[in-house]
N, C-alpha and C positions, 0 to 999 in steps of 0.2 A: 555250759558243755554238753550236759546230758539232755537238756531240752533240745538242743541242734541236733544231736546224734539221733532221739526219736523223732523230731521233726524230717530228718533227712530220710529215714525208714519209710515214714508215712507217706511222703510225696511219691515215693517209688511204689509202695504197696496199694496207695490209693489210686494211682495212675493204671496200674496193671489190672485190679480188680473191678475198677469202673471200666476199662476197655472191655474186659471179657465179660461183664454183665450186657453192656450195650451189643456187643458183637455176637455172643454166643447164648446170653440170657441164663449164665450161670457163674458161680464163684467157687472155684476149685478148692477142695479141703487143703490141698498142699499149701496153698497161699496162707489161709487161716492158721495151720500149724506153725507156718515160718514165723508169723506174727507174734505168736505165745511164746515160741522158743526164743526169739530175739529180745521180748520183753523179759523173759526169764533170765537171760544172759546178762543182760545189761544192769538189770536189777540186783543180780547176784553180784557183779563185780563191784555195784556201788555199795552194797552191802558190806562186803570183804575191805573196801577201801581202796581198791584197784582203782576206780574211778571216784574221784572226790565229787561232791555236791554239798556245800555247806548251808543251802536253803532247807535241807529235809531235817524232820526232827525225829525222834524215836518211834512214834508212832504211825509213822508215813507207810511203811510196807504192810503193816495189819490194815491200814484205812484203803490201800490199794486193794489188797485182798478182797476186803468187804464190798467195795466198789464193783470189782470184775464179777463177784458172784452174784450181786444183786443184778447188775447188767445181764448176766447170763439168764437170769431168771425173768426178768422182764422180757429179754427176747424170745424165750420159750414161751411165755404168756401171749405175746402179740403174735407168734406163729399159730399156737394152737386156736386163737382168736381168729385165724385166717386174714389178718392185718398185713403179713409179709411172709415171704419164704422162709425157709429153714437156712438157705444160705445167707438171707439178709440178718436173722437172728444172729448167726455164728460171726458175721462180719461186724455187728454192733458190738459184741463182746470182744472182738479183736481190738477194736479202736478203743473200747472202756481200759483194755490193757495198757495200749500203746502211748495213749495221751498222758503224760506226767499230770500228777493231781495240783503241782504248782500252777498249771495253765489256767485252772478255774478260780480266776482272782475277782470276777464280776458274777454274782449271783450263785456263790457256792452253796450247794446242797449236802447237807451233812449226811453220811453214809454212802449217798448215792450221787457225787458230783458228775457222772456221766450222764445224768438226766439232761444236761447242758446239751449234749451231743445230739440227743432227740429233739430239744427245743430248737436247736438252730440248724437241724435238719427239716424238720416239719413246718417250720415259717415260711422258708422260701417255697417249699413243696406247695402249701396252702394257697400262697399267693400265684404259684404257677397255674393251680385248677382254679382261680379267680379269673385269670386272664384269659384261658381257654374256654372257660365254660360259655360264654356268649355264642361263640363260633359253634360249639357242640351242642347248644341249645336249639340253634336255628335249624339243626338237622332232625330235631326230635319233636316238632311242634305238636304232633299229634299224642305226645304223652301227656297224661294228666298229672297235675301237682296238687290236687285240691286236698290231698291227704297231709301236705306240708301245713295247712291252715286249719286241720281238724281241731275244734275247741276242747273235745275231749283229751286227745292227745296233749294239747297245750297243758290243760290242767295237771295231766298226770305228770309231766315235765317239771311243772312248778313245785309239785308235791314231793317229787324226787328230789329235786334242786333243794329244797328246805330241809328235807330229813338227813339226806346224805352229806350235805355240807357240814352239818353239825357233828355227824359221825366222824368224818374225815379229821376235821379240825380237833376233836377229841383224842382220835388216835395218833396223829402225828404230832401233837402237843406233847402227850405222854413219851414220845419216842425223841422230843428235844429237836424236832424237824420244822422248818418253815416252808409252808406251800407257795408255790408261785402260781400265777394264774394258768400257765401254760401246763402246770402239774394238775390243777383242777380239771381243765380241760380234758386231760388225757385220762383221768379218773372218770369223768363222767361219760365219756365216749366207750370206756370200756367195760364198766359195770353192767351196762345193758345186754352185751354181749355174753358176760358171765352169767347172767341170769336167764338168758335163753336156753343154757344148757342145765340150769338147776330145775328140778321137777317139783320139789318138795313146797316151794314157795315163790310167787311172781314179784317181779320187780315192783308192781303196783302196791301189793300187800306190804312188801319189807319198807316201801317209802312211807306208807301211811303209819306203820308201827314206829318208824323213827321219827316221824312228825310228831307223833302224839308224844313219845319220850321226851322230845326236845321242849315241846309246851310245858311239860310237867317241870324237867329238870333243869331248863335254860330259859324261864320266864322271865327274868330279870333282864335279859339282853333283849329277847325277842319283841317285847313289849316297850320298845323306844323308838323314839322318831329317828335317831341315827341309824338304827339296824333297818328300819324301815326303807330310809332311802338307800341303804347301801344294798338291800335285797332286791328292791326294783331295779337297781341299775345291773345288778348280776344278771337277774332275769332276762333283762333286754339284751345285754350282751349274748348270754347264753341262747336265747331264741334266734338271734341273728346268725351264731355260728351254726347252731343247728339246721338252720333253713338253709345256709350255703352248703353244709354237708349234704342234706337232702337233694338239693340241685345237682350236686356232684354225681348223685346216681344216675343223670340223664346223660351222663357222658357216654359216648359208643366204647364199649366195652369187649366187642367181639367182632371178629372177622372171619370170612369163609376161605378156606385153603383147599387146594387138591389134596387128594389123600397120598400121592406121590412127593408131596413136599413135606410130609409130617417128619418131624424132628423129636428125638428124647428131650424131655424137658419142658414140651408145650403142654398147655394146660386146656383140656377139653371144656367146651362151654355147654356140651350136651352129653346125654348119657347113650352109649352104644352097647347093645345088649346082644350078647351071642348065646349059643344053647346053654352054657352052663357058668357064665361069667358077665358081669355088668362092668363095663370100662367106664369110669367116670372121673371128675375133676377132682385132683388132689394138689396140694401146695408144691408137692414134688415135681408134678408133671408126669406125663406118659413116659413109659419104658419103650426100650427097643423091640421086647418081646410083644408089648400090647400093640405096637404099630404093625408088626407082623400078623397078629390076629387081626386088625382092622382090614389089612390088605387081602387077607383070606376071606374075610366076610364078604368083601367087595368082589373078589374074584367069583364067589359062590353066588353072586347076586342077592346077597342078604342085607344089602344096603340099599337105600331109595336113591342115593345120589353119591357120585364121586367128590362131593366137597364136605368138608368136616368144619363146625363152628369151633374156633380157637379164641380164648380169652386174649386179648390184647393187655399184656403186663407191662407196667412202667418200670425201666431199669432203676432200682433203688440205690443201688452201689454209688452212683455218682452223687446223688443227694447227700448219703451220708458222707462222703468224701468233702463234698461242699460245706456240711455241718463242722466237720473236723476243722477245716481252714477257716471258717468262721469263728470258730472258737479260738484258735490261734491269734486270729486278727483282733478279736474283742476283746482277749483274754478272760473269755468264759462267755456268759449269756448274752446273745445279740439284743435282746429285748432290754435287759438291764443296762447293758452299755448305751443303747440309744437313749434311754431313760436320763442316763446320768450326762450325756452330751445336752440334752434340752434344759436340762437343771442348771447346768454350767453356763 
């Protein structure tokens, strides 16, 4: 019964937030707040016994709280890395609170079962990028892609994979968590972004240090034929994925619009300088005051053109909503569900 209550609310919540993200490019805080209040209300009634659910054990509410906290931290981290907007981060946290933990039957991740929501969101998104890539590449033939095949970068990635793979395995084994392939992929994509913000050590140096430590402390595993086969396969898959991500950078990401058509929340693809301020791109988009300043600069003939370059952002709320629906449909992780179908 409780699963049906949450699912009904999710259908309404997901439809509204997806529509607003597509139509207006934003997700209003009142909807996020309503999701958390609804979750708190229903779980309180369940805890008090007003609503009965015999499938829950004593540790359910603590596990749910830990899951939501980790989801919020992950959402914040992805926002600081400019991988999505603050609204998307809050929406992910809301879904982490709304989806009952009993839904994650396929590929349950201890402490952070809502990672399945990320997995089921990014897998369809990844295939959408692959489908649209050939059409976008045809419009960008003049762009060079030789950096994608740079031998030096390839060697750096192999060292990075070798060192950090061992590091992640050691950390998550200590925490009693099992890493899925998508979790590896997300970590290997996120770590380079983090190191770009760290000044005291580079990613290459950290990878070399971890690789040397692995050769010293994990030699029994490294110097085996089984590990060599596994690592060659992993490198092959990792290179393909990195190549596809690299190609996705050639997707058209900006468009020129008239200054009169600027709206709050739009993200600038260029810096606009005034006498005492620089208006630049942020994940939150430009404000009404900044639009007023841009119009003033144009009226004073301080801008070269009446056209402003704006980033074309992909509405992410519909993909998160799709990820939640796939989670319900597959009773957990989509990839694990498909694997079980092929094995049966």
